[in-house]
TORSE-882439 format. One record per residue (C-alpha): residue in three letters; z, x, y. Coordinates in steps of 0.05 Angstrom, whole numbers, plus 32768, in hexadecimal, padded with zeros to 4 digits. Example, Ala and Ser with C-alpha at 12.3 -4.5 7.8 and 13.67 -1.06 7.14 Angstrom:
REM TORSE-882439
+------+------+------+------+
: rest :   pz :   px :   py :
+------+------+------+------+
:  Ala : 809C : 80F6 : 7FA6 :
:  Ser : 808F : 8111 : 7FEB :
+------+------+------+------+
This chain:
REM TORSE-882439
+------+------+------+------+
: rest :   pz :   px :   py :
+------+------+------+------+
:  Unk : 783F : 87D2 : 84A6 :
:  Unk : 784A : 878A : 84BD :
:  Unk : 787C : 875F : 849A :
:  Unk : 7889 : 8715 : 848A :
:  Unk : 78C4 : 86FF : 84B4 :
:  Unk : 78F0 : 86C2 : 84A5 :
:  Unk : 78F2 : 868F : 84DE :
:  Unk : 7935 : 866C : 84DD :
:  Unk : 793B : 8658 : 8526 :
:  Unk : 792F : 860E : 8531 :
:  Unk : 791B : 861D : 8579 :
:  Unk : 78E3 : 864B : 8561 :
:  Unk : 78CC : 861A : 852C :
:  Unk : 78C9 : 85E4 : 8561 :
:  Unk : 789D : 8611 : 858D :
:  Unk : 786C : 861A : 8554 :
:  Unk : 7868 : 85CF : 8548 :
:  Unk : 7833 : 85D0 : 8580 :
:  Unk : 77F3 : 85DF : 8559 :
:  Unk : 77D3 : 8602 : 8595 :
:  Unk : 780E : 8632 : 859C :
:  Unk : 780E : 863E : 8551 :
:  Unk : 77C4 : 8650 : 8554 :
:  Unk : 77D2 : 8683 : 858B :
:  Unk : 7808 : 86A2 : 8560 :
:  Unk : 77DB : 86A5 : 8523 :
:  Unk : 77A4 : 86C8 : 854A :
:  Unk : 77D6 : 86FB : 8563 :
:  Unk : 77EE : 8706 : 851C :
:  Unk : 77A7 : 8718 : 850A :
:  Unk : 779B : 874B : 8542 :
:  Unk : 77B4 : 875F : 8588 :
:  Unk : 778E : 8738 : 85BD :
:  Unk : 778B : 872E : 8608 :
:  Unk : 7792 : 86EB : 862A :
:  Unk : 7748 : 86EB : 8638 :
:  Unk : 7736 : 86F9 : 85EF :
:  Unk : 7765 : 86C2 : 85D7 :
:  Unk : 7746 : 8692 : 8609 :
:  Unk : 7700 : 86A1 : 85F0 :
:  Unk : 7714 : 8695 : 85A8 :
:  Unk : 7739 : 8655 : 85B8 :
:  Unk : 7709 : 863A : 85EC :
:  Unk : 7740 : 8639 : 8620 :
:  Unk : 774D : 8659 : 8664 :
:  Unk : 7778 : 8699 : 8669 :
:  Unk : 77AA : 8670 : 8692 :
:  Unk : 77B2 : 863F : 8658 :
:  Unk : 77BA : 8678 : 8627 :
:  Unk : 77EC : 869C : 8654 :
:  Unk : 781B : 8661 : 8653 :
:  Unk : 781F : 865F : 8607 :
:  Unk : 7822 : 86AB : 85FF :
:  Unk : 785C : 86B0 : 8631 :
:  Unk : 7881 : 8679 : 860B :
:  Unk : 7878 : 869E : 85CA :
:  Unk : 788C : 86E0 : 85EA :
:  Unk : 78CC : 86C2 : 8606 :
:  Unk : 78DC : 86A8 : 85C0 :
:  Unk : 78D4 : 86EE : 85A3 :
:  Unk : 7898 : 86DB : 8579 :
:  Unk : 7864 : 8706 : 859D :
:  Unk : 7868 : 8745 : 85C7 :
:  Unk : 783F : 876D : 85F8 :
:  Unk : 7826 : 87AA : 85D3 :
:  Unk : 77F4 : 87CD : 8601 :
:  Unk : 77DB : 87CE : 8649 :
:  Unk : 7796 : 87EB : 8655 :
:  Unk : 7778 : 87F6 : 8699 :
:  Unk : 772D : 8801 : 86A2 :
:  Unk : 771A : 8809 : 86EB :
:  Unk : 7738 : 87CE : 870F :
:  Unk : 7741 : 87A5 : 86D0 :
:  Unk : 7785 : 87A5 : 86AC :
:  Unk : 7788 : 8786 : 8667 :
:  Unk : 77C9 : 8774 : 8644 :
:  Unk : 77C8 : 8770 : 85F8 :
:  Unk : 77F9 : 8743 : 85D3 :
:  Unk : 780A : 8743 : 858A :
:  Unk : 7836 : 871A : 855B :
:  Unk : 7878 : 873C : 8548 :
:  Unk : 786F : 872A : 84FF :
:  Unk : 7833 : 872B : 84D1 :
:  Unk : 7846 : 86E6 : 84B7 :
:  Unk : 7880 : 86B6 : 84BE :
:  Unk : 78A6 : 8692 : 8487 :
:  Unk : 78C5 : 8651 : 84A0 :
:  Unk : 790E : 864B : 848A :
:  Unk : 7936 : 8615 : 84AD :
:  Unk : 796B : 85EE : 8488 :
:  Unk : 7972 : 85A9 : 84A8 :
:  Unk : 79B5 : 8589 : 8496 :
:  Unk : 79CC : 8542 : 84A0 :
:  Unk : 79FD : 852E : 84D5 :
:  Unk : 7A3B : 8518 : 84AF :
:  Unk : 7A85 : 850B : 84B9 :
:  Unk : 7A92 : 8539 : 847E :
:  Unk : 7A7E : 8583 : 847A :
:  Unk : 7A3B : 858E : 8458 :
:  Unk : 7A2C : 85C8 : 8429 :
:  Unk : 79EA : 85D7 : 8406 :
:  Unk : 79ED : 85F1 : 83C0 :
:  Unk : 79B2 : 8616 : 83A0 :
:  Unk : 79B1 : 8632 : 835A :
:  Unk : 79BA : 8620 : 8312 :
:  Unk : 79C7 : 85D9 : 82FC :
:  Unk : 7A0E : 85CB : 82E6 :
:  Unk : 7A31 : 858B : 82D1 :
:  Unk : 7A76 : 85A1 : 82E8 :
:  Unk : 7A5D : 85B1 : 832D :
:  Unk : 7A3D : 856D : 8331 :
:  Unk : 7A7F : 854C : 831E :
:  Unk : 7AA5 : 8576 : 8351 :
:  Unk : 7A73 : 8563 : 8388 :
:  Unk : 7A7B : 8519 : 8377 :
:  Unk : 7AC7 : 8520 : 8379 :
:  Unk : 7AC5 : 8541 : 83BD :
:  Unk : 7A94 : 8511 : 83DC :
:  Unk : 7AC7 : 84F7 : 840F :
:  Unk : 7ADC : 853D : 8424 :
:  Unk : 7A9B : 8565 : 841F :
:  Unk : 7A53 : 8555 : 8412 :
:  Unk : 7A32 : 8585 : 83E1 :
:  Unk : 79E6 : 8580 : 83DF :
:  Unk : 79C8 : 859F : 83A1 :
:  Unk : 7987 : 85C4 : 8397 :
:  Unk : 797D : 85D8 : 834E :
:  Unk : 794F : 8614 : 8351 :
:  Unk : 796D : 8641 : 831C :
:  Unk : 799E : 867A : 8320 :
:  Unk : 7970 : 86AF : 833C :
:  Unk : 7950 : 8683 : 8370 :
:  Unk : 7995 : 8669 : 8383 :
:  Unk : 79AC : 86AF : 8394 :
:  Unk : 796A : 86BB : 83BA :
:  Unk : 7975 : 867B : 83E2 :
:  Unk : 79BB : 8691 : 83F3 :
:  Unk : 79A1 : 86D5 : 8408 :
:  Unk : 796E : 86B4 : 8436 :
:  Unk : 79A1 : 8685 : 8456 :
:  Unk : 7983 : 8646 : 8436 :
:  Unk : 79C5 : 8630 : 8418 :
:  Unk : 7A0F : 863C : 8420 :
:  Unk : 7A1F : 863F : 83D6 :
:  Unk : 79FC : 8657 : 8396 :
:  Unk : 7A0A : 864D : 834D :
:  Unk : 79F7 : 8680 : 8319 :
:  Unk : 79FE : 8694 : 82CF :
:  Unk : 79D4 : 86D3 : 82C8 :
:  Unk : 79E5 : 8702 : 828F :
:  Unk : 79D4 : 874C : 8299 :
:  Unk : 79BE : 877E : 8264 :
:  Unk : 7A06 : 878E : 8250 :
:  Unk : 7A19 : 8745 : 8247 :
:  Unk : 7A40 : 873C : 8288 :
:  Unk : 7A34 : 8702 : 82B7 :
:  Unk : 7A1C : 86FF : 8300 :
:  Unk : 7A3E : 873B : 8320 :
:  Unk : 7A04 : 876B : 8318 :
:  Unk : 79D3 : 8738 : 8335 :
:  Unk : 7A01 : 8729 : 8370 :
:  Unk : 7A09 : 8773 : 837E :
:  Unk : 79BE : 877C : 837E :
:  Unk : 79AF : 8742 : 83AD :
:  Unk : 79EC : 874B : 83DA :
:  Unk : 79F7 : 8796 : 83DF :
:  Unk : 7A1F : 878B : 841F :
:  Unk : 7A55 : 876A : 83F5 :
:  Unk : 7A5C : 872F : 8425 :
:  Unk : 7A62 : 86FA : 83EF :
:  Unk : 7A99 : 86E3 : 83BF :
:  Unk : 7A93 : 86CC : 8377 :
:  Unk : 7ABD : 8695 : 8357 :
:  Unk : 7AB9 : 867C : 8310 :
:  Unk : 7AAB : 8632 : 830A :
:  Unk : 7AAF : 862E : 82BE :
:  Unk : 7A9A : 864C : 827C :
:  Unk : 7A65 : 8623 : 8258 :
:  Unk : 7A46 : 861F : 8213 :
:  Unk : 79FB : 8620 : 820D :
:  Unk : 79D0 : 8616 : 81CF :
:  Unk : 7996 : 85EF : 81B2 :
:  Unk : 7994 : 85A5 : 81C4 :
:  Unk : 796F : 857C : 818F :
:  Unk : 7966 : 8532 : 817E :
:  Unk : 799F : 850E : 815B :
:  Unk : 799E : 8520 : 8111 :
:  Unk : 7973 : 855D : 8120 :
:  Unk : 7934 : 853F : 8100 :
:  Unk : 790C : 857F : 8109 :
:  Unk : 7942 : 85A9 : 80E5 :
:  Unk : 7946 : 85DB : 811D :
:  Unk : 797D : 860F : 8111 :
:  Unk : 796D : 864C : 813C :
:  Unk : 793E : 866C : 816F :
:  Unk : 790B : 867E : 813A :
:  Unk : 78FE : 8634 : 812E :
:  Unk : 78E4 : 862C : 8175 :
:  Unk : 78A1 : 864A : 8163 :
:  Unk : 7896 : 861D : 8127 :
:  Unk : 7857 : 85F1 : 812C :
:  Unk : 7866 : 85AE : 814B :
:  Unk : 78A9 : 85C1 : 816B :
:  Unk : 78A6 : 85A9 : 81B2 :
:  Unk : 78D1 : 85D3 : 81E1 :
:  Unk : 78EB : 85C1 : 8226 :
:  Unk : 78E9 : 85FF : 8252 :
:  Unk : 7918 : 8609 : 828C :
:  Unk : 78FE : 8620 : 82CF :
:  Unk : 78EE : 866A : 82DA :
:  Unk : 7928 : 8690 : 82F8 :
:  Unk : 795D : 8663 : 82DA :
:  Unk : 7994 : 8685 : 82B3 :
:  Unk : 7984 : 865B : 8276 :
:  Unk : 793A : 866E : 8278 :
:  Unk : 794B : 86B8 : 8281 :
:  Unk : 797B : 86B5 : 8246 :
:  Unk : 7949 : 8697 : 8216 :
:  Unk : 7910 : 86C5 : 822C :
:  Unk : 793D : 8701 : 8220 :
:  Unk : 7954 : 86E9 : 81DC :
:  Unk : 790E : 86D9 : 81C4 :
:  Unk : 78F9 : 871F : 81D7 :
:  Unk : 7937 : 873D : 81B5 :
:  Unk : 7927 : 8718 : 8175 :
:  Unk : 78DD : 8729 : 817B :
:  Unk : 78C9 : 86E0 : 817E :
:  Unk : 7887 : 86D8 : 81A2 :
:  Unk : 7890 : 86AA : 81DE :
:  Unk : 7845 : 869D : 81DD :
:  Unk : 7851 : 8676 : 819C :
:  Unk : 787F : 8644 : 81BD :
:  Unk : 7868 : 85FC : 81C9 :
:  Unk : 7884 : 85E8 : 820E :
:  Unk : 787C : 85A0 : 8223 :
:  Unk : 786A : 858A : 826A :
:  Unk : 7884 : 85B0 : 82A6 :
:  Unk : 78C2 : 85DB : 82A7 :
:  Unk : 7901 : 85B4 : 82B9 :
:  Unk : 7938 : 85C7 : 82E9 :
:  Unk : 7976 : 85A8 : 82C9 :
:  Unk : 7998 : 85A2 : 8285 :
:  Unk : 7999 : 8557 : 828E :
:  Unk : 794D : 8553 : 8295 :
:  Unk : 7944 : 857E : 8257 :
:  Unk : 7973 : 8553 : 822E :
:  Unk : 7951 : 8513 : 8246 :
:  Unk : 790D : 852C : 822E :
:  Unk : 792A : 8535 : 81E8 :
:  Unk : 794F : 84F3 : 81E9 :
:  Unk : 790E : 84CE : 81FA :
:  Unk : 78E7 : 84F3 : 81C3 :
:  Unk : 78BB : 8519 : 81F4 :
:  Unk : 78D6 : 855B : 81DA :
:  Unk : 78FB : 8576 : 819D :
:  Unk : 7927 : 85AE : 81B7 :
:  Unk : 7941 : 85D1 : 81F6 :
:  Unk : 7974 : 8606 : 8206 :
:  Unk : 79AB : 85E3 : 822E :
:  Unk : 79F3 : 85D1 : 8238 :
:  Unk : 7A1D : 85B2 : 8201 :
:  Unk : 7A36 : 857F : 8235 :
:  Unk : 79EE : 856A : 8245 :
:  Unk : 79DF : 8561 : 81FB :
:  Unk : 7A1C : 8536 : 81F0 :
:  Unk : 7A0E : 850D : 822E :
:  Unk : 79C9 : 84FB : 8212 :
:  Unk : 79E0 : 84EF : 81CA :
:  Unk : 79BE : 852D : 81AF :
:  Unk : 79D2 : 855E : 8179 :
:  Unk : 79E5 : 85A4 : 8190 :
:  Unk : 79E2 : 85E9 : 8170 :
:  Unk : 7A0F : 8619 : 8198 :
:  Unk : 79F3 : 865E : 81A7 :
:  Unk : 7A1E : 867F : 81DD :
:  Unk : 7A53 : 8676 : 8212 :
:  Unk : 7A46 : 868B : 825A :
:  Unk : 7A6B : 8690 : 829C :
:  Unk : 7A51 : 8666 : 82D6 :
:  Unk : 7A65 : 8680 : 831B :
:  Unk : 7A60 : 8667 : 8362 :
:  Unk : 7A49 : 8699 : 8397 :
:  Unk : 7A60 : 868E : 83DE :
:  Unk : 7A56 : 86B7 : 841E :
:  Unk : 7A99 : 86D0 : 8437 :
:  Unk : 7A8B : 86B2 : 847B :
:  Unk : 7A82 : 866D : 845A :
:  Unk : 7AC3 : 866B : 8433 :
:  Unk : 7AE7 : 8640 : 8466 :
:  Unk : 7AAD : 860E : 8467 :
:  Unk : 7AAE : 860B : 841B :
:  Unk : 7AF9 : 8607 : 8415 :
:  Unk : 7AFB : 85BF : 83FB :
:  Unk : 7ACF : 85D2 : 83BF :
:  Unk : 7AF0 : 8615 : 83B4 :
:  Unk : 7B36 : 85F6 : 83B7 :
:  Unk : 7B23 : 85BE : 8387 :
:  Unk : 7B07 : 85EB : 8350 :
:  Unk : 7B49 : 8610 : 8350 :
:  Unk : 7B71 : 85D1 : 8341 :
:  Unk : 7B8D : 85B8 : 82FF :
:  Unk : 7B69 : 8576 : 830D :
:  Unk : 7B25 : 8599 : 830B :
:  Unk : 7B37 : 85C1 : 82CD :
:  Unk : 7B4D : 8582 : 82AA :
:  Unk : 7B0C : 855F : 82BD :
:  Unk : 7AE5 : 8596 : 8298 :
:  Unk : 7B03 : 857E : 8256 :
:  Unk : 7AD5 : 8542 : 825D :
:  Unk : 7A98 : 8570 : 825A :
:  Unk : 7A88 : 8589 : 8214 :
:  Unk : 7A85 : 85D5 : 820F :
:  Unk : 7AA6 : 85E3 : 8253 :
:  Unk : 7AE0 : 8613 : 8258 :
:  Unk : 7B10 : 860F : 8293 :
:  Unk : 7B3D : 864B : 8286 :
:  Unk : 7B20 : 8673 : 82BF :
:  Unk : 7B07 : 863D : 82EE :
:  Unk : 7B13 : 864D : 8337 :
:  Unk : 7B22 : 8696 : 832A :
:  Unk : 7B02 : 86CA : 8357 :
:  Unk : 7AD5 : 86FD : 8335 :
:  Unk : 7ADF : 8742 : 8353 :
:  Unk : 7AA0 : 8762 : 836C :
+------+------+------+------+
């Protein structure tokens, strides 16, 4: 069975920027072929094909799989090493300060920490949700992930990290505890009090992106309370951040969203607390030195004091390592 292989080498990606070479590789993904057969399909001479096949072979993208001799004719069959390639190359800026890419769940304290450290370390953020953040980290598309995934017994993050990183080559550090609940317009004009109200006619709900810890929480709770998700009235597209969700309510484009207390206060919304969660940062052990400025900062009293400015944030365990 052929597989899809990730392509992370910039050199190999550069080779495939040539559309003729890429076409040769795609044909060899489809079936083993000789230089003559490739030439016939491409309308090129075997010598022209040989040059590109040899280049791809030297790069480890194709291989010689069979040699067949019939009389005085010897035919060499080449084939692609993978059934398909997934391009994965992270291109980082050249900077006087170290650059780290974060992928995962949106968090206001992390944004504040990144701003504070701007002169020491550049943290680029990609808010894709907790699950996708861990997947990005697993695939080498970031150096840091943020997650708040609750398992079936009510514990956070460890089970998911164990599942995606069975080798145990990552470390977990608590950024903060946070309060989530229902964000509604000031004065709560729609009289929303709990999850059951989300399916009332005319209640416009902002949905978070699939795979986010917030979306997984509300999907699980709706199922637990036997509330039909098909009866919800989501507005527009799913959003990736608490700030986006709060802004839709503030501008009267939606009535309610599950989100952070700090995001609600920042947008002048009312807030109905539902639960507290632990938000953790996941870092590969080999990247700890590169991420030292951020890791050191979240362990300081200065960072913990800064969390008091964010409604619903708890700093008692910020910077602590979570044992895996």
